C-alpha positions, 0 to 999 in steps of 0.5 A: 488490499484494504488500502487499495480498496480504500483508494479505489473509492477515494482516489484523491485521498492521502494520509499518514501511515498512522491515519491509514491504520486508524481511519482507512483500514483499522489495522495495527500500525506495524502491519500497515507500514509493511503494506505501505512499503510493499505498495510503494515498492511496486509503484502503486502508491507514492509517499510524499514526506509522511503522506501516502497517496495513489500513484498517478496513472495507477489503476487500483482495480488490479490490486490483488495482482499488485499485492501478489507480485509484492508478496512474491518478491518479499518471499524471494528476498527472505529466502536468500537469507 
């Protein structure tokens, strides 16, 4: 959610996973990488080479719904193993 909150305030921002972890959200890199993968999978953000940015036309106001949807998918996937 912190990533989407940052993008709500800085919609043109883009950075690497390491930069996002250090400068945007102050989280461990592995946690940020997992969050970024979920957000890319949901289409909320895009990855170009090694940089992440807000997907065009995606509002970030409904960030909690995006996160909830991604987490539900992840839980379903993990229950299949």
